All heavy atoms as a GROMACS GRO file, in nm:
protein
  508
    1MET      N    1   9.641  10.412  12.660
    1MET     CA    2   9.731  10.471  12.574
    1MET      C    3   9.821  10.566  12.632
    1MET      O    4   9.939  10.577  12.594
    1MET     CB    5   9.643  10.550  12.464
    1MET     CG    6   9.609  10.474  12.353
    1MET     SD    7   9.719  10.366  12.282
    1MET     CE    8   9.738  10.430  12.113
    2TYR      N    9   9.779  10.649  12.732
    2TYR     CA   10   9.855  10.743  12.796
    2TYR      C   11   9.982  10.672  12.865
    2TYR      O   12  10.095  10.732  12.853
    2TYR     CB   13   9.781  10.814  12.902
    2TYR     CG   14   9.868  10.912  12.988
    2TYR    CD1   15   9.902  11.037  12.929
    2TYR    CD2   16   9.909  10.891  13.114
    2TYR    CE1   17   9.973  11.123  12.999
    2TYR    CE2   18   9.992  10.970  13.186
    2TYR     CZ   19  10.024  11.091  13.122
    2TYR     OH   20  10.102  11.177  13.186
    3VAL      N   21   9.965  10.564  12.917
    3VAL     CA   22  10.076  10.495  12.989
    3VAL      C   23  10.183  10.451  12.884
    3VAL      O   24  10.310  10.466  12.918
    3VAL     CB   25  10.028  10.366  13.062
    3VAL    CG1   26  10.147  10.295  13.109
    3VAL    CG2   27   9.938  10.407  13.174
    4SER      N   28  10.139  10.409  12.762
    4SER     CA   29  10.238  10.373  12.661
    4SER      C   30  10.321  10.493  12.613
    4SER      O   31  10.438  10.479  12.593
    4SER     CB   32  10.160  10.319  12.541
    4SER     OG   33  10.093  10.195  12.579
    5TYR      N   34  10.248  10.608  12.592
    5TYR     CA   35  10.323  10.725  12.557
    5TYR      C   36  10.412  10.771  12.664
    5TYR      O   37  10.532  10.811  12.632
    5TYR     CB   38  10.228  10.842  12.523
    5TYR     CG   39  10.142  10.809  12.401
    5TYR    CD1   40  10.006  10.823  12.411
    5TYR    CD2   41  10.196  10.781  12.278
    5TYR    CE1   42   9.924  10.798  12.305
    5TYR    CE2   43  10.130  10.755  12.177
    5TYR     CZ   44   9.995  10.760  12.179
    5TYR     OH   45   9.910  10.734  12.065
    6TRP      N   46  10.382  10.767  12.787
    6TRP     CA   47  10.466  10.808  12.905
    6TRP      C   48  10.587  10.716  12.901
    6TRP      O   49  10.698  10.773  12.925
    6TRP     CB   50  10.380  10.799  13.032
    6TRP     CG   51  10.455  10.857  13.150
    6TRP    CD1   52  10.458  10.987  13.182
    6TRP    CD2   53  10.525  10.784  13.240
    6TRP    NE1   54  10.532  11.005  13.300
    6TRP    CE2   55  10.580  10.876  13.341
    6TRP    CE3   56  10.560  10.650  13.259
    6TRP    CZ2   57  10.659  10.836  13.442
    6TRP    CZ3   58  10.644  10.609  13.365
    6TRP    CH2   59  10.686  10.709  13.451
    7LEU      N   60  10.564  10.594  12.896
    7LEU     CA   61  10.689  10.503  12.892
    7LEU      C   62  10.773  10.522  12.784
    7LEU      O   63  10.895  10.527  12.800
    7LEU     CB   64  10.634  10.354  12.885
    7LEU     CG   65  10.591  10.281  13.016
    7LEU    CD1   66  10.538  10.146  12.992
    7LEU    CD2   67  10.713  10.271  13.113
    8LYS      N   68  10.725  10.549  12.663
    8LYS     CA   69  10.810  10.563  12.546
    8LYS      C   70  10.888  10.700  12.568
    8LYS      O   71  11.002  10.703  12.522
    8LYS     CB   72  10.735  10.576  12.421
    8LYS     CG   73  10.821  10.582  12.297
    8LYS     CD   74  10.743  10.562  12.170
    8LYS     CE   75  10.839  10.576  12.044
    8LYS     NZ   76  10.775  10.558  11.925
    9CYS      N   77  10.827  10.797  12.628
    9CYS     CA   78  10.888  10.928  12.641
    9CYS      C   79  11.000  10.918  12.752
    9CYS      O   80  11.118  10.967  12.730
    9CYS     CB   81  10.789  11.026  12.684
    9CYS     SG   82  10.850  11.191  12.697
   10TYR      N   83  10.967  10.861  12.865
   10TYR     CA   84  11.066  10.858  12.978
   10TYR      C   85  11.148  10.738  12.997
   10TYR      O   86  11.258  10.749  13.063
   10TYR     CB   87  10.992  10.891  13.108
   10TYR     CG   88  10.915  11.022  13.107
   10TYR    CD1   89  10.782  11.049  13.092
   10TYR    CD2   90  11.003  11.134  13.132
   10TYR    CE1   91  10.730  11.172  13.092
   10TYR    CE2   92  10.945  11.272  13.144
   10TYR     CZ   93  10.813  11.280  13.117
   10TYR     OH   94  10.763  11.401  13.118
   11TYR      N   95  11.109  10.629  12.944
   11TYR     CA   96  11.174  10.502  12.951
   11TYR      C   97  11.168  10.422  12.815
   11TYR      O   98  11.110  10.322  12.814
   11TYR     CB   99  11.116  10.404  13.059
   11TYR     CG  100  11.113  10.470  13.202
   11TYR    CD1  101  11.008  10.531  13.258
   11TYR    CD2  102  11.236  10.470  13.272
   11TYR    CE1  103  11.022  10.587  13.381
   11TYR    CE2  104  11.247  10.515  13.404
   11TYR     CZ  105  11.133  10.587  13.451
   11TYR     OH  106  11.138  10.641  13.579
   12PRO      N  107  11.249  10.479  12.721
   12PRO     CA  108  11.236  10.419  12.589
   12PRO      C  109  11.294  10.274  12.586
   12PRO      O  110  11.255  10.199  12.508
   12PRO     CB  111  11.311  10.521  12.500
   12PRO     CG  112  11.398  10.597  12.588
   12PRO     CD  113  11.319  10.602  12.724
   13ASP      N  114  11.393  10.251  12.673
   13ASP     CA  115  11.458  10.115  12.673
   13ASP      C  116  11.357  10.015  12.734
   13ASP      O  117  11.346   9.911  12.669
   13ASP     CB  118  11.580  10.125  12.765
   13ASP     CG  119  11.563  10.184  12.897
   13ASP    OD1  120  11.455  10.251  12.933
   13ASP    OD2  121  11.657  10.172  12.983
   14VAL      N  122  11.284  10.048  12.834
   14VAL     CA  123  11.189   9.956  12.888
   14VAL      C  124  11.075   9.930  12.795
   14VAL      O  125  11.033   9.816  12.782
   14VAL     CB  126  11.133  10.016  13.020
   14VAL    CG1  127  11.018   9.925  13.077
   14VAL    CG2  128  11.242  10.027  13.119
   15PHE      N  129  11.031  10.037  12.726
   15PHE     CA  130  10.932  10.034  12.625
   15PHE      C  131  10.961   9.941  12.513
   15PHE      O  132  10.883   9.848  12.478
   15PHE     CB  133  10.892  10.170  12.581
   15PHE     CG  134  10.780  10.174  12.476
   15PHE    CD1  135  10.648  10.165  12.523
   15PHE    CD2  136  10.805  10.185  12.338
   15PHE    CE1  137  10.536  10.167  12.434
   15PHE    CE2  138  10.702  10.192  12.249
   15PHE     CZ  139  10.572  10.185  12.300
   16ALA      N  140  11.081   9.959  12.457
   16ALA     CA  141  11.120   9.872  12.339
   16ALA      C  142  11.138   9.722  12.388
   16ALA      O  143  11.099   9.631  12.312
   16ALA     CB  144  11.256   9.928  12.287
   17THR      N  145  11.196   9.707  12.496
   17THR     CA  146  11.217   9.576  12.556
   17THR      C  147  11.080   9.498  12.569
   17THR      O  148  11.070   9.379  12.538
   17THR     CB  149  11.288   9.574  12.685
   17THR    OG1  150  11.409   9.629  12.666
   17THR    CG2  151  11.315   9.422  12.731
   18ALA      N  152  10.986   9.574  12.628
   18ALA     CA  153  10.848   9.513  12.650
   18ALA      C  154  10.785   9.475  12.522
   18ALA      O  155  10.723   9.364  12.508
   18ALA     CB  156  10.766   9.603  12.731
   19LEU      N  157  10.796   9.563  12.415
   19LEU     CA  158  10.744   9.531  12.291
   19LEU      C  159  10.803   9.417  12.227
   19LEU      O  160  10.736   9.332  12.161
   19LEU     CB  161  10.753   9.664  12.189
   19LEU     CG  162  10.666   9.771  12.215
   19LEU    CD1  163  10.688   9.885  12.105
   19LEU    CD2  164  10.514   9.722  12.199
   20LEU      N  165  10.932   9.413  12.232
   20LEU     CA  166  11.006   9.298  12.167
   20LEU      C  167  10.972   9.168  12.244
   20LEU      O  168  10.965   9.060  12.167
   20LEU     CB  169  11.162   9.320  12.174
   20LEU     CG  170  11.211   9.418  12.076
   20LEU    CD1  171  11.352   9.454  12.116
   20LEU    CD2  172  11.189   9.381  11.940
   21ASN      N  173  10.952   9.167  12.368
   21ASN     CA  174  10.921   9.046  12.444
   21ASN      C  175  10.776   9.001  12.419
   21ASN      O  176  10.738   8.889  12.443
   21ASN     CB  177  10.940   9.062  12.588
   21ASN     CG  178  11.092   9.065  12.623
   21ASN    OD1  179  11.168   9.003  12.547
   21ASN    ND2  180  11.126   9.121  12.728
   22SER      N  181  10.681   9.087  12.364
   22SER     CA  182  10.557   9.056  12.341
   22SER      C  183  10.526   9.018  12.201
   22SER      O  184  10.414   9.020  12.154
   22SER     CB  185  10.461   9.168  12.381
   22SER     OG  186  10.475   9.284  12.308
   23MET      N  187  10.628   8.993  12.122
   23MET     CA  188  10.615   8.955  11.979
   23MET      C  189  10.562   8.809  11.970
   23MET      O  190  10.577   8.736  12.056
   23MET     CB  191  10.746   8.952  11.914
   23MET     CG  192  10.811   9.092  11.899
   23MET     SD  193  10.704   9.219  11.832
   23MET     CE  194  10.724   9.180  11.649
   24PRO      N  195  10.481   8.766  11.867
   24PRO     CA  196  10.446   8.853  11.747
   24PRO      C  197  10.320   8.940  11.782
   24PRO      O  198  10.224   8.878  11.834
   24PRO     CB  199  10.420   8.758  11.651
   24PRO     CG  200  10.371   8.624  11.718
   24PRO     CD  201  10.447   8.634  11.853
   25MET      N  202  10.320   9.049  11.756
   25MET     CA  203  10.208   9.141  11.773
   25MET      C  204  10.133   9.178  11.646
   25MET      O  205  10.011   9.192  11.649
   25MET     CB  206  10.248   9.282  11.836
   25MET     CG  207  10.303   9.267  11.967
   25MET     SD  208  10.359   9.422  12.037
   25MET     CE  209  10.347   9.539  11.917
   26GLY      N  210  10.208   9.171  11.534
   26GLY     CA  211  10.152   9.207  11.405
   26GLY      C  212  10.146   9.349  11.358
   26GLY      O  213  10.122   9.388  11.250
   27PHE      N  214  10.182   9.445  11.460
   27PHE     CA  215  10.187   9.580  11.428
   27PHE      C  216  10.317   9.620  11.363
   27PHE      O  217  10.328   9.673  11.253
   27PHE     CB  218  10.167   9.678  11.543
   27PHE     CG  219  10.039   9.642  11.617
   27PHE    CD1  220  10.044   9.627  11.749
   27PHE    CD2  221   9.912   9.635  11.551
   27PHE    CE1  222   9.927   9.593  11.821
   27PHE    CE2  223   9.803   9.603  11.623
   27PHE     CZ  224   9.804   9.584  11.763
   28TYR      N  225  10.430   9.588  11.431
   28TYR     CA  226  10.557   9.628  11.392
   28TYR      C  227  10.651   9.515  11.386
   28TYR      O  228  10.642   9.424  11.459
   28TYR     CB  229  10.618   9.740  11.491
   28TYR     CG  230  10.536   9.858  11.513
   28TYR    CD1  231  10.462   9.876  11.633
   28TYR    CD2  232  10.529   9.954  11.415
   28TYR    CE1  233  10.386   9.982  11.651
   28TYR    CE2  234  10.453  10.068  11.437
   28TYR     CZ  235  10.381  10.084  11.552
   28TYR     OH  236  10.302  10.195  11.571
   29GLN      N  237  10.749   9.526  11.294
   29GLN     CA  238  10.856   9.422  11.284
   29GLN      C  239  10.959   9.459  11.387
   29GLN      O  240  10.973   9.574  11.436
   29GLN     CB  241  10.921   9.421  11.146
   29GLN     CG  242  10.825   9.399  11.028
   29GLN     CD  243  10.788   9.249  11.035
   29GLN    OE1  244  10.851   9.166  11.078
   29GLN    NE2  245  10.658   9.228  11.000
   30PRO      N  246  11.025   9.352  11.443
   30PRO     CA  247  11.134   9.375  11.548
   30PRO      C  248  11.230   9.482  11.502
   30PRO      O  249  11.278   9.559  11.576
   30PRO     CB  250  11.198   9.241  11.562
   30PRO     CG  251  11.085   9.144  11.529
   30PRO     CD  252  11.004   9.214  11.414
   31ALA      N  253  11.273   9.476  11.378
   31ALA     CA  254  11.373   9.567  11.326
   31ALA      C  255  11.328   9.717  11.342
   31ALA      O  256  11.404   9.804  11.370
   31ALA     CB  257  11.414   9.541  11.180
   32GLN      N  258  11.199   9.738  11.312
   32GLN     CA  259  11.146   9.871  11.332
   32GLN      C  260  11.147   9.927  11.474
   32GLN      O  261  11.173  10.032  11.505
   32GLN     CB  262  10.994   9.881  11.281
   32GLN     CG  263  10.988   9.863  11.133
   32GLN     CD  264  10.840   9.854  11.085
   32GLN    OE1  265  10.762   9.770  11.152
   32GLN    NE2  266  10.800   9.935  10.989
   33ILE      N  267  11.113   9.827  11.566
   33ILE     CA  268  11.116   9.860  11.708
   33ILE      C  269  11.262   9.901  11.746
   33ILE      O  270  11.286   9.992  11.826
   33ILE     CB  271  11.061   9.756  11.788
   33ILE    CG1  272  10.921   9.731  11.770
   33ILE    CG2  273  11.082   9.780  11.941
   33ILE    CD1  274  10.854   9.610  11.817
   34MET      N  275  11.362   9.822  11.699
   34MET     CA  276  11.496   9.846  11.733
   34MET      C  277  11.545   9.975  11.678
   34MET      O  278  11.625  10.052  11.742
   34MET     CB  279  11.580   9.724  11.695
   34MET     CG  280  11.554   9.610  11.783
   34MET     SD  281  11.644   9.460  11.753
   34MET     CE  282  11.757   9.490  11.622
   35ILE      N  283  11.511  10.002  11.554
   35ILE     CA  284  11.551  10.129  11.498
   35ILE      C  285  11.494  10.252  11.568
   35ILE      O  286  11.557  10.352  11.585
   35ILE     CB  287  11.509  10.138  11.341
   35ILE    CG1  288  11.602  10.032  11.260
   35ILE    CG2  289  11.527  10.279  11.280
   35ILE    CD1  290  11.548  10.011  11.124
   36ASP      N  291  11.370  10.243  11.603
   36ASP     CA  292  11.304  10.349  11.681
   36ASP      C  293  11.372  10.368  11.816
   36ASP      O  294  11.396  10.476  11.856
   36ASP     CB  295  11.158  10.328  11.698
   36ASP     CG  296  11.082  10.436  11.763
   36ASP    OD1  297  11.081  10.546  11.716
   36ASP    OD2  298  11.033  10.411  11.879
   37ALA      N  299  11.412  10.251  11.877
   37ALA     CA  300  11.473  10.262  12.018
   37ALA      C  301  11.613  10.330  11.989
   37ALA      O  302  11.655  10.416  12.076
   37ALA     CB  303  11.494  10.127  12.074
   38GLN      N  304  11.682  10.299  11.886
   38GLN     CA  305  11.817  10.368  11.873
   38GLN      C  306  11.799  10.518  11.833
   38GLN      O  307  11.890  10.595  11.890
   38GLN     CB  308  11.884  10.295  11.744
   38GLN     CG  309  11.936  10.159  11.774
   38GLN     CD  310  11.987  10.082  11.662
   38GLN    OE1  311  11.950  10.105  11.553
   38GLN    NE2  312  12.086   9.995  11.690
   39LYS      N  313  11.698  10.551  11.776
   39LYS     CA  314  11.670  10.702  11.746
   39LYS      C  315  11.641  10.774  11.880
   39LYS      O  316  11.656  10.893  11.890
   39LYS     CB  317  11.550  10.708  11.662
   39LYS     CG  318  11.586  10.686  11.515
   39LYS     CD  319  11.471  10.705  11.425
   39LYS     CE  320  11.490  10.653  11.285
   39LYS     NZ  321  11.379  10.675  11.195
   40HIS      N  322  11.592  10.699  11.982
   40HIS     CA  323  11.564  10.755  12.119
   40HIS      C  324  11.667  10.726  12.209
   40HIS      O  325  11.647  10.694  12.340
   40HIS     CB  326  11.420  10.706  12.172
   40HIS     CG  327  11.320  10.759  12.089
   40HIS    ND1  328  11.262  10.702  11.974
   40HIS    CD2  329  11.245  10.877  12.108
   40HIS    CE1  330  11.154  10.770  11.927
   40HIS    NE2  331  11.151  10.885  11.997
   41THR      N  332  11.796  10.717  12.167
   41THR     CA  333  11.919  10.698  12.246
   41THR      C  334  11.928  10.572  12.331
   41THR      O  335  11.984  10.568  12.433
   41THR     CB  336  11.944  10.828  12.338
   41THR    OG1  337  11.838  10.821  12.445
   41THR    CG2  338  11.943  10.951  12.272
   42VAL      N  339  11.869  10.458  12.279
   42VAL     CA  340  11.881  10.335  12.354
   42VAL      C  341  11.995  10.262  12.277
   42VAL      O  342  11.997  10.248  12.157
   42VAL     CB  343  11.745  10.252  12.342
   42VAL    CG1  344  11.767  10.123  12.394
   42VAL    CG2  345  11.641  10.330  12.407
   43GLU      N  346  12.085  10.207  12.354
   43GLU     CA  347  12.191  10.122  12.295
   43GLU      C  348  12.128   9.974  12.268
   43GLU      O  349  12.093   9.922  12.361
   43GLU     CB  350  12.306  10.111  12.384
   43GLU     CG  351  12.417  10.030  12.333
   43GLU     CD  352  12.535   9.999  12.443
   43GLU    OE1  353  12.530  10.064  12.550
   43GLU    OE2  354  12.619   9.932  12.404
   44VAL      N  355  12.136   9.940  12.146
   44VAL     CA  356  12.092   9.812  12.103
   44VAL      C  357  12.207   9.715  12.071
   44VAL      O  358  12.284   9.756  11.974
   44VAL     CB  359  11.997   9.821  11.984
   44VAL    CG1  360  11.948   9.680  11.948
   44VAL    CG2  361  11.874   9.910  12.022
   45ARG      N  362  12.223   9.611  12.141
   45ARG     CA  363  12.344   9.528  12.120
   45ARG      C  364  12.297   9.406  12.043
   45ARG      O  365  12.185   9.364  12.042
   45ARG     CB  366  12.394   9.476  12.247
   45ARG     CG  367  12.452   9.585  12.335
   45ARG     CD  368  12.510   9.544  12.460
   45ARG     NE  369  12.563   9.655  12.550
   45ARG     CZ  370  12.601   9.636  12.673
   45ARG    NH1  371  12.590   9.532  12.733
   45ARG    NH2  372  12.636   9.748  12.736
   46SER      N  373  12.395   9.349  11.966
   46SER     CA  374  12.367   9.224  11.886
   46SER      C  375  12.353   9.106  11.989
   46SER      O  376  12.408   9.117  12.091
   46SER     CB  377  12.470   9.206  11.786
   46SER     OG  378  12.600   9.194  11.853
   47PRO      N  379  12.292   8.997  11.936
   47PRO     CA  380  12.268   8.882  12.020
   47PRO      C  381  12.395   8.818  12.047
   47PRO      O  382  12.490   8.815  11.961
   47PRO     CB  383  12.183   8.789  11.940
   47PRO     CG  384  12.118   8.878  11.833
   47PRO     CD  385  12.207   8.994  11.804
   48ASP      N  386  12.416   8.764  12.162
   48ASP     CA  387  12.536   8.688  12.214
   48ASP      C  388  12.492   8.550  12.244
   48ASP      O  389  12.418   8.537  12.341
   48ASP     CB  390  12.595   8.758  12.324
   48ASP     CG  391  12.727   8.692  12.369
   48ASP    OD1  392  12.759   8.582  12.312
   48ASP    OD2  393  12.807   8.754  12.443
   49VAL      N  394  12.529   8.448  12.169
   49VAL     CA  395  12.488   8.312  12.189
   49VAL      C  396  12.528   8.268  12.330
   49VAL      O  397  12.454   8.186  12.388
   49VAL     CB  398  12.556   8.220  12.092
   49VAL    CG1  399  12.508   8.073  12.103
   49VAL    CG2  400  12.516   8.265  11.936
   50ASN      N  401  12.635   8.308  12.385
   50ASN     CA  402  12.689   8.263  12.511
   50ASN      C  403  12.613   8.335  12.626
   50ASN      O  404  12.619   8.286  12.738
   50ASN     CB  405  12.824   8.292  12.531
   50ASN     CG  406  12.918   8.209  12.424
   50ASN    OD1  407  12.879   8.087  12.409
   50ASN    ND2  408  13.005   8.262  12.360
   51TYR      N  409  12.544   8.447  12.604
   51TYR     CA  410  12.479   8.513  12.700
   51TYR      C  411  12.329   8.536  12.692
   51TYR      O  412  12.258   8.552  12.791
   51TYR     CB  413  12.541   8.657  12.716
   51TYR     CG  414  12.492   8.749  12.828
   51TYR    CD1  415  12.523   8.728  12.955
   51TYR    CD2  416  12.402   8.849  12.797
   51TYR    CE1  417  12.475   8.797  13.057
   51TYR    CE2  418  12.353   8.928  12.898
   51TYR     CZ  419  12.386   8.897  13.030
   51TYR     OH  420  12.342   8.976  13.134
   52SER      N  421  12.277   8.530  12.570
   52SER     CA  422  12.133   8.551  12.543
   52SER      C  423  12.051   8.457  12.616
   52SER      O  424  12.085   8.342  12.640
   52SER     CB  425  12.103   8.549  12.392
   52SER     OG  426  12.180   8.650  12.332
   53GLN      N  427  11.924   8.502  12.645
   53GLN     CA  428  11.817   8.431  12.694
   53GLN      C  429  11.701   8.425  12.599
   53GLN      O  430  11.700   8.483  12.498
   53GLN     CB  431  11.781   8.469  12.845
   53GLN     CG  432  11.895   8.454  12.928
   53GLN     CD  433  11.853   8.499  13.075
   53GLN    OE1  434  11.736   8.519  13.105
   53GLN    NE2  435  11.953   8.522  13.158
   54TRP      N  436  11.593   8.365  12.639
   54TRP     CA  437  11.476   8.354  12.560
   54TRP      C  438  11.418   8.494  12.534
   54TRP      O  439  11.388   8.545  12.426
   54TRP     CB  440  11.372   8.263  12.610
   54TRP     CG  441  11.251   8.256  12.531
   54TRP    CD1  442  11.134   8.322  12.539
   54TRP    CD2  443  11.234   8.167  12.412
   54TRP    NE1  444  11.041   8.281  12.427
   54TRP    CE2  445  11.108   8.174  12.364
   54TRP    CE3  446  11.318   8.078  12.353
   54TRP    CZ2  447  11.063   8.115  12.248
   54TRP    CZ3  448  11.280   8.000  12.246
   54TRP    CH2  449  11.145   8.028  12.189
   55ASP      N  450  11.397   8.567  12.649
   55ASP     CA  451  11.339   8.707  12.641
   55ASP      C  452  11.454   8.811  12.628
   55ASP      O  453  11.566   8.783  12.664
   55ASP     CB  454  11.268   8.737  12.767
   55ASP     CG  455  11.125   8.672  12.771
   55ASP    OD1  456  11.067   8.647  12.645
   55ASP    OD2  457  11.073   8.654  12.880
   56ASN      N  458  11.416   8.929  12.579
   56ASN     CA  459  11.508   9.040  12.580
   56ASN      C  460  11.528   9.096  12.722
   56ASN      O  461  11.430   9.105  12.791
   56ASN     CB  462  11.464   9.152  12.476
   56ASN     CG  463  11.443   9.098  12.341
   56ASN    OD1  464  11.556   9.081  12.268
   56ASN    ND2  465  11.334   9.074  12.297
   57LEU      N  466  11.649   9.138  12.749
   57LEU     CA  467  11.676   9.184  12.889
   57LEU      C  468  11.739   9.329  12.878
   57LEU      O  469  11.806   9.353  12.773
   57LEU     CB  470  11.766   9.093  12.959
   57LEU     CG  471  11.726   8.947  12.975
   57LEU    CD1  472  11.837   8.862  13.033
   57LEU    CD2  473  11.604   8.947  13.060
   58LEU      N  474  11.728   9.397  12.982
   58LEU     CA  475  11.803   9.524  13.001
   58LEU      C  476  11.925   9.500  13.073
   58LEU      O  477  11.933   9.416  13.166
   58LEU     CB  478  11.709   9.627  13.069
   58LEU     CG  479  11.587   9.671  12.993
   58LEU    CD1  480  11.504   9.764  13.093
   58LEU    CD2  481  11.620   9.754  12.872
   59GLU      N  482  12.031   9.568  13.029
   59GLU     CA  483  12.163   9.544  13.101
   59GLU      C  484  12.212   9.674  13.152
   59GLU      O  485  12.180   9.785  13.109
   59GLU     CB  486  12.262   9.496  12.996
   59GLU     CG  487  12.234   9.362  12.940
   59GLU     CD  488  12.346   9.312  12.841
   59GLU    OE1  489  12.434   9.397  12.813
   59GLU    OE2  490  12.336   9.204  12.791
   60GLU      N  491  12.285   9.660  13.269
   60GLU     CA  492  12.357   9.776  13.327
   60GLU      C  493  12.465   9.822  13.224
   60GLU      O  494  12.525   9.744  13.163
   60GLU     CB  495  12.411   9.743  13.461
   60GLU     CG  496  12.316   9.691  13.559
   60GLU     CD  497  12.256   9.815  13.626
   60GLU    OE1  498  12.306   9.927  13.633
   60GLU    OE2  499  12.128   9.799  13.677
   61LYS      N  500  12.489   9.947  13.238
   61LYS     CA  501  12.597  10.003  13.147
   61LYS      C  502  12.739   9.966  13.203
   61LYS      O  503  12.758   9.954  13.314
   61LYS     CB  504  12.590  10.141  13.121
   61LYS     CG  505  12.483  10.177  13.021
   61LYS     CD  506  12.485  10.322  12.991
   61LYS     CE  507  12.377  10.346  12.887
   61LYS     NZ  508  12.378  10.490  12.852
   0.00000   0.00000   0.00000
């Protein structure tokens, strides 16, 4: 549990991406994870058919 809290505190982008890639989990809906990530200053972009892959990815700014 401690590692999850540490990741969410210091790397919210990595934490949200990992949660979204491990769906379906049954705990949270993807929209809830994305809203929480946005509240923690993570930029969430909309899907792009020409660029998207199967898993969620982190991008450079």
